[in-house]
DSSP file (Angstrom, degrees, kcal/mol; ACC not computed):
  #  RESIDUE AA STRUCTURE BP1 BP2  ACC     N-H-->O    O-->H-N    N-H-->O    O-->H-N    TCO  KAPPA ALPHA  PHI   PSI    X-CA   Y-CA   Z-CA
    1    1 A M              0   0    0      0, 0.0     0, 0.0     0, 0.0     0, 0.0   0.000 360.0 360.0 360.0 129.8   44.4  -44.1   10.3
    2    2 A P        -     0   0    0      0, 0.0     2,-0.1     0, 0.0     0, 0.0  -0.244 360.0-111.5 -64.8 146.3   42.1  -41.1   11.2
    3    3 A S     >  -     0   0    0      1,-0.1     4,-2.0     4,-0.0     3,-0.2  -0.370  27.5-108.8 -72.7 158.5   42.6  -39.5   14.6
    4    4 A E  H  > S+     0   0    0      1,-0.2     4,-2.5     2,-0.2     5,-0.2   0.804 122.6  54.7 -54.9 -34.7   39.8  -39.8   17.3
    5    5 A F  H  > S+     0   0    0      2,-0.2     4,-3.4     1,-0.2    -1,-0.2   0.885 107.2  50.3 -66.8 -40.5   39.0  -36.2   16.8
    6    6 A A  H  > S+     0   0    0     -3,-0.2     4,-2.1     2,-0.2    -2,-0.2   0.913 112.3  46.9 -68.7 -38.9   38.5  -36.8   13.0
    7    7 A V  H  X S+     0   0    0     -4,-2.0     4,-2.7     2,-0.2     5,-0.2   0.957 113.4  46.7 -67.9 -50.3   36.2  -39.8   13.6
    8    8 A G  H  X S+     0   0    0     -4,-2.5     4,-2.7     1,-0.2    -2,-0.2   0.928 113.5  50.8 -64.9 -36.9   34.1  -38.0   16.2
    9    9 A F  H  X S+     0   0    0     -4,-3.4     4,-2.8     1,-0.2    -1,-0.2   0.899 109.3  49.8 -53.9 -41.8   33.9  -34.9   13.9
   10   10 A K  H  X S+     0   0    0     -4,-2.1     4,-2.5     1,-0.2     5,-0.2   0.921 109.8  49.2 -70.2 -42.3   32.8  -36.9   11.0
   11   11 A K  H  X S+     0   0    0     -4,-2.7     4,-2.8     1,-0.2     5,-0.2   0.932 111.6  53.0 -59.9 -39.8   30.1  -38.6   13.2
   12   12 A F  H  X S+     0   0    0     -4,-2.7     4,-2.9     1,-0.2    -2,-0.2   0.952 110.9  45.5 -56.0 -49.4   29.0  -35.0   14.3
   13   13 A L  H  X S+     0   0    0     -4,-2.8     4,-2.1     1,-0.2    -1,-0.2   0.854 110.5  53.0 -68.7 -33.2   28.7  -33.8   10.8
   14   14 A S  H  X S+     0   0    0     -4,-2.5     4,-2.2     2,-0.2    -1,-0.2   0.940 111.8  44.3 -61.6 -51.1   26.8  -36.7    9.7
   15   15 A L  H  X S+     0   0    0     -4,-2.8     4,-2.2    -5,-0.2    -2,-0.2   0.923 113.0  52.4 -63.1 -45.5   24.3  -36.4   12.5
   16   16 A T  H  X S+     0   0    0     -4,-2.9     4,-2.2    -5,-0.2    -2,-0.2   0.898 109.6  47.9 -59.4 -44.1   24.0  -32.6   11.9
   17   17 A I  H  X S+     0   0    0     -4,-2.1     4,-2.1     2,-0.2    -1,-0.2   0.921 112.0  50.7 -64.1 -44.7   23.3  -33.1    8.2
   18   18 A T  H  X S+     0   0    0     -4,-2.2     4,-0.9     1,-0.2    -2,-0.2   0.884 111.0  48.1 -64.3 -37.1   20.7  -35.8    9.0
   19   19 A I  H  < S+     0   0    0     -4,-2.2     3,-0.3     2,-0.2    -1,-0.2   0.885 108.9  53.1 -68.2 -42.7   18.9  -33.6   11.4
   20   20 A L  H  < S+     0   0    0     -4,-2.2    -1,-0.2     1,-0.2    -2,-0.2   0.892 109.8  48.7 -57.0 -42.2   18.9  -30.7    9.1
   21   21 A K  H  < S+     0   0    0     -4,-2.1     2,-0.7    -5,-0.1    -1,-0.2   0.649  88.0 100.4 -69.0 -20.9   17.3  -33.0    6.4
   22   22 A M     <  -     0   0    0     -4,-0.9     2,-0.4    -3,-0.3    57,-0.0  -0.608  66.0-153.4 -71.1 114.2   14.7  -34.2    8.9
   23   23 A K        -     0   0    0     -2,-0.7     2,-0.5     2,-0.0    -2,-0.1  -0.790   7.5-163.6 -93.9 133.3   11.5  -32.2    8.1
   24   24 A I        -     0   0    0     -2,-0.4     2,-2.1     2,-0.1    17,-0.1  -0.983  21.4-131.2-115.6 122.4    9.1  -31.6   11.0
   25   25 A N        +     0   0    0     -2,-0.5    -2,-0.0    15,-0.4    16,-0.0  -0.448  60.3 126.0 -76.2  68.7    5.6  -30.5   10.0
   26   26 A L        -     0   0    0     -2,-2.1    -2,-0.1    14,-0.1     2,-0.1  -0.969  56.8-121.9-125.8 140.5    5.2  -27.5   12.5
   27   27 A P        -     0   0    0      0, 0.0     2,-0.8     0, 0.0    -2,-0.0  -0.378  41.9 -89.6 -69.3 160.1    4.3  -24.0   11.8
   28   28 A D  S    S+     0   0    0     -2,-0.1     2,-0.3     2,-0.0     3,-0.0  -0.625  72.2 139.6 -75.9 109.4    6.6  -21.2   12.8
   29   29 A K        -     0   0    0     -2,-0.8     3,-0.1     1,-0.1    -3,-0.0  -0.953  59.8-121.8-145.6 156.2    5.5  -20.3   16.4
   30   30 A L  S    S+     0   0    0     -2,-0.3     2,-0.3     1,-0.2    -1,-0.1   0.814  97.4  20.4 -63.0 -35.1    7.2  -19.4   19.7
   31   31 A Y        -     0   0    0     40,-0.2     2,-0.4    41,-0.1    40,-0.2  -0.976  64.9-160.1-143.2 148.2    5.6  -22.3   21.5
   32   32 A Y  E     -A   70   0A   0     38,-1.8    38,-3.2    -2,-0.3    -6,-0.0  -0.998  22.3-121.8-133.9 135.1    4.0  -25.6   20.6
   33   33 A S  E  >  -A   69   0A   0     -2,-0.4     4,-1.9    36,-0.2    36,-0.2  -0.181  30.1-109.9 -65.0 163.3    1.7  -27.8   22.6
   34   34 A I  H  > S+     0   0    0     34,-0.7     4,-2.5     1,-0.2     5,-0.2   0.812 119.2  55.7 -65.4 -29.7    2.6  -31.4   23.5
   35   35 A G  H  > S+     0   0    0      2,-0.2     4,-2.7     1,-0.2    -1,-0.2   0.939 106.6  47.8 -67.9 -40.2    0.0  -32.6   21.2
   36   36 A E  H  > S+     0   0    0      1,-0.2     4,-2.5     2,-0.2    -2,-0.2   0.948 114.4  47.9 -58.6 -50.3    1.3  -30.6   18.2
   37   37 A V  H  X S+     0   0    0     -4,-1.9     4,-1.6     1,-0.2    -1,-0.2   0.878 111.1  49.6 -59.8 -43.5    4.8  -32.0   19.0
   38   38 A A  H  X>S+     0   0    0     -4,-2.5     5,-2.5     1,-0.2     4,-0.8   0.899 112.9  48.4 -63.0 -42.9    3.7  -35.5   19.4
   39   39 A K  H  <5S+     0   0    0     -4,-2.7     3,-0.4     1,-0.2    -2,-0.2   0.912 107.8  52.9 -60.9 -42.1    1.8  -35.3   16.1
   40   40 A A  H  <5S+     0   0    0     -4,-2.5   -15,-0.4     1,-0.3    -1,-0.2   0.816 116.2  39.6 -68.4 -30.7    4.6  -33.8   14.2
   41   41 A F  H  <5S-     0   0    0     -4,-1.6    -1,-0.3    -5,-0.2    -2,-0.2   0.528 106.4-126.8 -94.1  -4.9    6.9  -36.7   15.4
   42   42 A D  T  <5S+     0   0    0     -4,-0.8     2,-0.3    -3,-0.4    -3,-0.2   0.944  71.5 114.5  60.4  51.4    4.2  -39.3   14.9
   43   43 A V  S   <S-     0   0    0     -5,-2.5    -1,-0.2    -6,-0.1    -2,-0.1  -0.851  72.2 -88.7-138.0 170.8    4.7  -40.6   18.6
   44   44 A N     >  -     0   0    0     -2,-0.3     4,-1.3     1,-0.1     3,-0.2  -0.370  31.1-120.1 -75.1 159.8    2.4  -40.5   21.7
   45   45 A T  H  > S+     0   0    0      1,-0.2     4,-2.7     2,-0.2     5,-0.2   0.850 113.2  65.9 -69.1 -30.0    2.4  -37.6   24.1
   46   46 A S  H  > S+     0   0    0      1,-0.2     4,-2.2     2,-0.2    -1,-0.2   0.894  99.9  51.4 -62.2 -37.9    3.5  -40.0   26.8
   47   47 A L  H  > S+     0   0    0     -3,-0.2     4,-2.8     2,-0.2     5,-0.3   0.906 106.2  53.2 -62.9 -39.3    6.9  -40.6   24.9
   48   48 A I  H  X S+     0   0    0     -4,-1.3     4,-2.4     2,-0.2    -2,-0.2   0.953 112.0  45.4 -60.2 -46.2    7.5  -36.9   24.7
   49   49 A R  H  X S+     0   0    0     -4,-2.7     4,-1.1     1,-0.2    -1,-0.2   0.831 112.1  51.9 -65.3 -29.2    7.0  -36.7   28.5
   50   50 A Y  H  X S+     0   0    0     -4,-2.2     4,-2.0    -5,-0.2    -2,-0.2   0.895 109.5  48.1 -67.4 -43.6    9.1  -39.7   29.1
   51   51 A W  H  X S+     0   0    0     -4,-2.8     4,-2.7     1,-0.2     7,-0.2   0.892 106.7  59.3 -62.9 -40.4   11.9  -38.2   27.0
   52   52 A E  H  < S+     0   0    0     -4,-2.4    -1,-0.2    -5,-0.3     6,-0.2   0.910 109.7  42.5 -54.0 -44.2   11.5  -34.9   28.9
   53   53 A Q  H  < S+     0   0    0     -4,-1.1    -1,-0.2     1,-0.2    -2,-0.2   0.879 118.0  45.4 -71.1 -37.8   12.3  -36.8   32.1
   54   54 A E  H  < S+     0   0    0     -4,-2.0    -2,-0.2     1,-0.2    -1,-0.2   0.793 113.3  48.2 -81.0 -29.2   15.1  -38.7   30.7
   55   55 A F    ><  -     0   0    0     -4,-2.7     3,-1.6    -5,-0.1    -1,-0.2  -0.929  62.4-159.9-118.2 107.3   16.9  -35.8   28.8
   56   56 A P  T 3  S+     0   0    0      0, 0.0    -1,-0.1     0, 0.0    -4,-0.1   0.533  85.7  75.0 -72.9   1.1   17.6  -32.6   30.6
   57   57 A I  T 3  S+     0   0    0     20,-0.1     2,-0.7    17,-0.0    20,-0.1   0.659  80.3  79.1 -78.7 -18.8   18.0  -30.7   27.4
   58   58 A I    <   +     0   0    0     -3,-1.6    -3,-0.1    -7,-0.2    16,-0.0  -0.826  55.0 159.5 -90.9 114.0   14.2  -30.9   26.9
   59   59 A K        -     0   0    0     -2,-0.7    15,-0.1    12,-0.1    12,-0.1  -0.528  15.3-174.6-140.6  71.7   12.9  -28.1   29.1
   60   60 A P        -     0   0    0      0, 0.0    10,-0.2     0, 0.0     2,-0.2  -0.292  28.7-116.8 -61.0 151.9    9.3  -27.1   28.0
   61   61 A K  E     -B   69   0A   0      8,-2.5     8,-3.3     0, 0.0     2,-0.3  -0.586  30.6-150.5 -83.3 150.9    7.7  -24.1   29.8
   62   62 A K  E     -B   68   0A   0      6,-0.2     6,-0.2    -2,-0.2     2,-0.1  -0.979   2.8-136.9-132.1 149.0    4.5  -25.0   31.7
   63   63 A N    >   -     0   0    0      4,-1.5     3,-1.7    -2,-0.3     6,-0.0  -0.227  42.9 -83.3 -87.1 177.7    1.5  -22.9   32.4
   64   64 A K  T 3  S+     0   0    0      1,-0.3    -1,-0.0     2,-0.1    -2,-0.0   0.791 132.2  53.0 -52.0 -37.9   -0.4  -22.6   35.8
   65   65 A K  T 3  S-     0   0    0      2,-0.1    -1,-0.3     1,-0.0    -3,-0.0   0.467 120.7-109.7 -81.7  -6.4   -2.4  -25.7   34.8
   66   66 A G    <   +     0   0    0     -3,-1.7     2,-0.2     1,-0.3    -2,-0.1   0.546  65.0 153.0  90.2  12.0    0.8  -27.6   34.2
   67   67 A N        -     0   0    0      1,-0.1    -4,-1.5   -34,-0.0    -1,-0.3  -0.506  42.5-126.0 -70.4 134.1    0.4  -27.7   30.3
   68   68 A R  E     - B   0  62A   0     -2,-0.2   -34,-0.7    -6,-0.2     2,-0.4  -0.639  21.1-167.8 -87.7 143.0    3.8  -28.0   28.5
   69   69 A Y  E     -AB  33  61A   0     -8,-3.3    -8,-2.5    -2,-0.3     2,-0.4  -0.992  13.9-148.1-134.4 121.9    4.8  -25.5   25.8
   70   70 A F  E     -A   32   0A   0    -38,-3.2   -38,-1.8    -2,-0.4   -12,-0.0  -0.739   6.0-141.7 -94.0 135.9    7.8  -26.5   23.7
   71   71 A T     >  -     0   0    0     -2,-0.4     4,-2.8   -40,-0.2     5,-0.2  -0.474  31.1-106.0 -81.2 158.4   10.2  -23.9   22.2
   72   72 A P  H  > S+     0   0    0      0, 0.0     4,-1.7     0, 0.0     5,-0.1   0.813 125.5  57.0 -52.5 -31.3   11.8  -24.3   18.8
   73   73 A E  H  > S+     0   0    0      2,-0.2     4,-2.2     1,-0.2     5,-0.2   0.932 104.4  50.3 -64.4 -46.9   14.9  -25.1   20.8
   74   74 A D  H  > S+     0   0    0      1,-0.2     4,-3.4     2,-0.2     5,-0.2   0.956 108.7  53.6 -52.8 -52.7   13.1  -28.0   22.5
   75   75 A I  H  X S+     0   0    0     -4,-2.8     4,-2.1     1,-0.2    -1,-0.2   0.899 108.1  48.9 -58.9 -35.5   11.9  -29.2   19.0
   76   76 A K  H  X S+     0   0    0     -4,-1.7     4,-1.4     2,-0.2    -1,-0.2   0.910 111.7  49.1 -69.8 -38.0   15.5  -29.3   17.7
   77   77 A N  H  X S+     0   0    0     -4,-2.2     4,-2.8     1,-0.2    -2,-0.2   0.876 111.1  49.8 -70.8 -37.7   16.6  -31.2   20.7
   78   78 A L  H  X S+     0   0    0     -4,-3.4     4,-3.1    -5,-0.2    -1,-0.2   0.883 105.7  57.6 -59.8 -37.1   13.7  -33.7   20.2
   79   79 A Q  H  X S+     0   0    0     -4,-2.1     4,-2.6    -5,-0.2    -2,-0.2   0.897 107.1  48.1 -61.0 -43.7   14.7  -34.0   16.6
   80   80 A I  H  X S+     0   0    0     -4,-1.4     4,-2.5     2,-0.2    -2,-0.2   0.951 114.4  45.6 -55.0 -59.0   18.2  -35.1   17.8
   81   81 A I  H  X S+     0   0    0     -4,-2.8     4,-2.5     1,-0.2     5,-0.4   0.858 112.0  49.8 -64.4 -35.4   16.7  -37.6   20.3
   82   82 A Y  H  X>S+     0   0    0     -4,-3.1     4,-2.7    -5,-0.2     5,-1.4   0.961 111.6  49.9 -69.4 -44.2   14.2  -39.0   17.9
   83   83 A H  I  X>S+     0   0    0     -4,-2.6     5,-2.0    -5,-0.2     4,-0.8   0.961 116.8  42.1 -56.8 -51.2   17.0  -39.5   15.2
   84   84 A L  I  <5S+     0   0    0     -4,-2.5     6,-2.6     3,-0.2    -1,-0.2   0.942 125.9  30.2 -62.6 -53.1   19.2  -41.2   17.7
   85   85 A V  I  <5S+     0   0    0     -4,-2.5     4,-0.3     4,-0.2    -3,-0.2   0.920 130.2  31.2 -82.6 -44.9   16.7  -43.4   19.5
   86   86 A K  I  <5S+     0   0    0     -4,-2.7    -3,-0.2    -5,-0.4    -2,-0.1   0.861 131.5  25.1 -86.1 -39.1   14.1  -44.1   16.6
   87   87 A E  I  <<S+     0   0    0     -5,-1.4    -3,-0.2    -4,-0.8    -4,-0.2   0.793 129.5  37.8-103.0 -23.9   16.1  -44.1   13.5
   88   88 A K  S   <S-     0   0    0     -5,-2.0    -3,-0.2    -6,-0.3    -4,-0.2   0.612 100.8-128.1 -95.1 -14.5   19.6  -45.0   14.6
   89   89 A G        +     0   0    0     -6,-0.3    -4,-0.2    -4,-0.3     2,-0.1   0.761  48.3 161.5  78.1  23.5   18.3  -47.6   17.3
   90   90 A Y        -     0   0    0     -6,-2.6    -1,-0.2    -7,-0.2     2,-0.1  -0.473  39.5-119.7 -70.9 149.4   20.3  -46.1   20.2
   91   91 A T     >  -     0   0    0     -2,-0.1     4,-2.0     1,-0.1     5,-0.1  -0.365  31.8-105.2 -69.8 169.1   19.3  -47.0   23.8
   92   92 A L  H  > S+     0   0    0      2,-0.2     4,-2.2     1,-0.2     5,-0.2   0.904 125.2  48.9 -61.1 -41.6   18.4  -44.0   25.9
   93   93 A D  H  > S+     0   0    0      1,-0.2     4,-2.2     2,-0.2    -1,-0.2   0.937 111.8  48.7 -66.3 -38.1   21.8  -44.4   27.7
   94   94 A G  H  > S+     0   0    0      1,-0.2     4,-1.8     2,-0.2    -1,-0.2   0.871 112.2  48.5 -66.0 -38.0   23.6  -44.5   24.3
   95   95 A A  H  X S+     0   0    0     -4,-2.0     4,-2.3     2,-0.2    -1,-0.2   0.852 109.1  53.6 -74.5 -32.0   21.6  -41.4   23.1
   96   96 A K  H  X S+     0   0    0     -4,-2.2     4,-2.4     2,-0.2    -2,-0.2   0.904 111.2  46.6 -66.2 -42.0   22.5  -39.6   26.4
   97   97 A I  H  X S+     0   0    0     -4,-2.2     4,-2.2     1,-0.2    -2,-0.2   0.854 111.9  49.6 -74.3 -28.7   26.2  -40.4   25.8
   98   98 A A  H  X S+     0   0    0     -4,-1.8     4,-1.9    -5,-0.2    -2,-0.2   0.908 112.2  48.9 -73.3 -37.3   26.0  -39.2   22.1
   99   99 A L  H  < S+     0   0    0     -4,-2.3    -2,-0.2     2,-0.2     6,-0.2   0.879 111.9  49.0 -68.0 -39.6   24.3  -36.0   23.2
  100  100 A T  H >< S+     0   0    0     -4,-2.4     3,-0.8    -5,-0.2    -2,-0.2   0.928 114.6  44.4 -65.8 -42.3   27.0  -35.4   25.9
  101  101 A T  H 3< S+     0   0    0     -4,-2.2    -2,-0.2     1,-0.2    -1,-0.2   0.808 122.4  38.7 -72.0 -29.7   29.9  -36.0   23.4
  102  102 A N  T ><  +     0   0    0     -4,-1.9     3,-2.1     1,-0.2     4,-0.3  -0.299  69.8 145.0-119.0  49.2   28.2  -33.9   20.7
  103  103 A S  T <   +     0   0    0     -3,-0.8     4,-0.4     1,-0.3     3,-0.2   0.620  63.4  66.5 -56.8 -18.4   26.8  -31.2   22.8
  104  104 A K  T 3> S+     0   0    0     -3,-0.2     4,-2.8     1,-0.2    -1,-0.3   0.437  75.2  92.1 -80.3  -6.8   27.4  -28.6   20.1
  105  105 A I  H <> S+     0   0    0     -3,-2.1     4,-2.6     1,-0.2     5,-0.2   0.945  87.0  45.0 -62.3 -50.4   24.8  -30.1   17.7
  106  106 A S  H  > S+     0   0    0     -4,-0.3     4,-2.4    -3,-0.2    -1,-0.2   0.921 115.3  49.1 -58.8 -41.4   21.9  -28.1   18.7
  107  107 A E  H  > S+     0   0    0     -4,-0.4     4,-2.5     1,-0.2    -2,-0.2   0.952 111.8  49.4 -64.4 -47.6   24.0  -24.9   18.8
  108  108 A T  H  X S+     0   0    0     -4,-2.8     4,-2.7     1,-0.2    -2,-0.2   0.855 110.5  49.9 -56.7 -45.4   25.4  -25.7   15.3
  109  109 A I  H  X S+     0   0    0     -4,-2.6     4,-2.5    -5,-0.2    -1,-0.2   0.926 111.3  48.9 -64.4 -43.0   21.9  -26.3   13.9
  110  110 A T  H  X S+     0   0    0     -4,-2.4     4,-2.7    -5,-0.2    -2,-0.2   0.917 112.2  49.4 -60.0 -41.0   20.7  -22.9   15.4
  111  111 A I  H  X S+     0   0    0     -4,-2.5     4,-2.8    -5,-0.2     5,-0.2   0.962 110.6  49.4 -69.1 -43.7   23.6  -21.2   13.9
  112  112 A I  H  X S+     0   0    0     -4,-2.7     4,-2.9     1,-0.2     5,-0.2   0.953 108.9  52.9 -53.1 -50.0   23.0  -22.8   10.5
  113  113 A D  H  X S+     0   0    0     -4,-2.5     4,-2.6     1,-0.2    -1,-0.2   0.936 110.9  47.1 -57.8 -45.8   19.4  -21.8   10.6
  114  114 A R  H  X S+     0   0    0     -4,-2.7     4,-2.5    -5,-0.2    -1,-0.2   0.927 109.4  53.0 -61.8 -40.6   20.4  -18.2   11.3
  115  115 A L  H  X S+     0   0    0     -4,-2.8     4,-2.3     2,-0.2    -2,-0.2   0.895 109.6  48.9 -54.2 -45.5   23.0  -18.2    8.6
  116  116 A E  H  X S+     0   0    0     -4,-2.9     4,-2.9    -5,-0.2    -2,-0.2   0.936 110.9  51.0 -64.7 -45.3   20.4  -19.4    6.1
  117  117 A F  H  X S+     0   0    0     -4,-2.6     4,-2.2    -5,-0.2    -1,-0.2   0.925 111.5  45.5 -55.0 -46.6   18.1  -16.8    7.2
  118  118 A V  H  X S+     0   0    0     -4,-2.5     4,-2.1     1,-0.2    -1,-0.2   0.875 111.6  55.0 -64.0 -36.9   20.7  -13.9    6.9
  119  119 A K  H  X S+     0   0    0     -4,-2.3     4,-1.8     2,-0.2    -1,-0.2   0.929 107.8  47.4 -67.6 -46.3   21.7  -15.3    3.5
  120  120 A A  H  X S+     0   0    0     -4,-2.9     4,-1.9     1,-0.2    -1,-0.2   0.866 111.6  51.5 -60.6 -35.6   18.1  -15.1    2.2
  121  121 A E  H  X S+     0   0    0     -4,-2.2     4,-2.1     1,-0.2    -1,-0.2   0.880 110.5  47.1 -66.6 -36.8   17.8  -11.7    3.5
  122  122 A L  H  X S+     0   0    0     -4,-2.1     4,-2.4     2,-0.2    -1,-0.2   0.764 108.2  56.2 -85.2 -21.4   20.9  -10.5    1.8
  123  123 A L  H  X S+     0   0    0     -4,-1.8     4,-2.6     2,-0.2    -1,-0.2   0.922 108.3  48.6 -62.0 -44.6   19.9  -12.2   -1.5
  124  124 A K  H  X S+     0   0    0     -4,-1.9     4,-2.5     1,-0.2    -2,-0.2   0.912 112.2  48.9 -64.1 -41.9   16.7  -10.2   -1.4
  125  125 A L  H  X S+     0   0    0     -4,-2.1     4,-2.1     1,-0.2    -1,-0.2   0.913 108.7  51.9 -61.3 -42.2   18.6   -7.1   -0.7
  126  126 A K  H  X S+     0   0    0     -4,-2.4     4,-2.5     1,-0.2    -2,-0.2   0.893 111.2  48.9 -65.4 -33.6   21.0   -7.8   -3.5
  127  127 A E  H  X S+     0   0    0     -4,-2.6     4,-2.1     1,-0.2    -1,-0.2   0.932 109.6  50.3 -69.5 -39.4   18.0   -8.2   -5.9
  128  128 A S  H  X S+     0   0    0     -4,-2.5     4,-1.5     2,-0.2    -1,-0.2   0.840 111.4  49.6 -67.3 -30.3   16.3   -5.0   -4.9
  129  129 A L  H  X S+     0   0    0     -4,-2.1     4,-2.6     2,-0.2    -1,-0.2   0.927 110.5  50.2 -69.2 -45.5   19.6   -3.1   -5.4
  130  130 A A  H  X S+     0   0    0     -4,-2.5     4,-1.4     1,-0.2    -2,-0.2   0.868 111.0  48.3 -65.0 -32.9   20.0   -4.7   -8.8
  131  131 A E  H  X S+     0   0    0     -4,-2.1     4,-1.3     2,-0.2    -1,-0.2   0.888 111.3  50.3 -63.0 -42.3   16.4   -3.7   -9.7
  132  132 A R  H  < S+     0   0    0     -4,-1.5    -2,-0.2     1,-0.2    -1,-0.2   0.878 109.4  53.5 -70.7 -36.1   17.0   -0.1   -8.4
  133  133 A D  H  < S+     0   0    0     -4,-2.6    -1,-0.2     1,-0.2    -2,-0.2   0.878 103.5  56.2 -61.8 -36.9   20.3    0.0  -10.6
  134  134 A E  H  <        0   0    0     -4,-1.4    -1,-0.2     1,-0.3    -2,-0.2   0.856 360.0 360.0 -63.5 -40.4   18.4   -1.0  -13.6
  135  135 A E     <        0   0    0     -4,-1.3    -1,-0.3     0, 0.0    -2,-0.2   0.506 360.0 360.0 -68.8 360.0   15.9    2.0  -13.4
């Protein structure tokens, strides 16, 4: 019988892989408006604002007029919430518990993204060195 840790880790990996496969149609930017975010997730802006109130991990920046600007980190957190609530059918309380028990998910996604970027850069460097050796 698997340990409690093994079961939890398996769920964590499953959720992490699902989130990584979830593609959001947003350009690479530092900040996104609430309209852009809502459109990318195909939800109303009011739902994004509601989730912001319910989940403290969503912390958009606000300008003097009060307009919200979401960071890529906020987008990743919204992906997790969207997956749990909309795709898995969790209640908000259930999603909060899942986020608490799997607090490392967004960190893991960030680390994986960075590693993929570093890998791509290293492959480019390897190719350029191979081309230089051929000359």
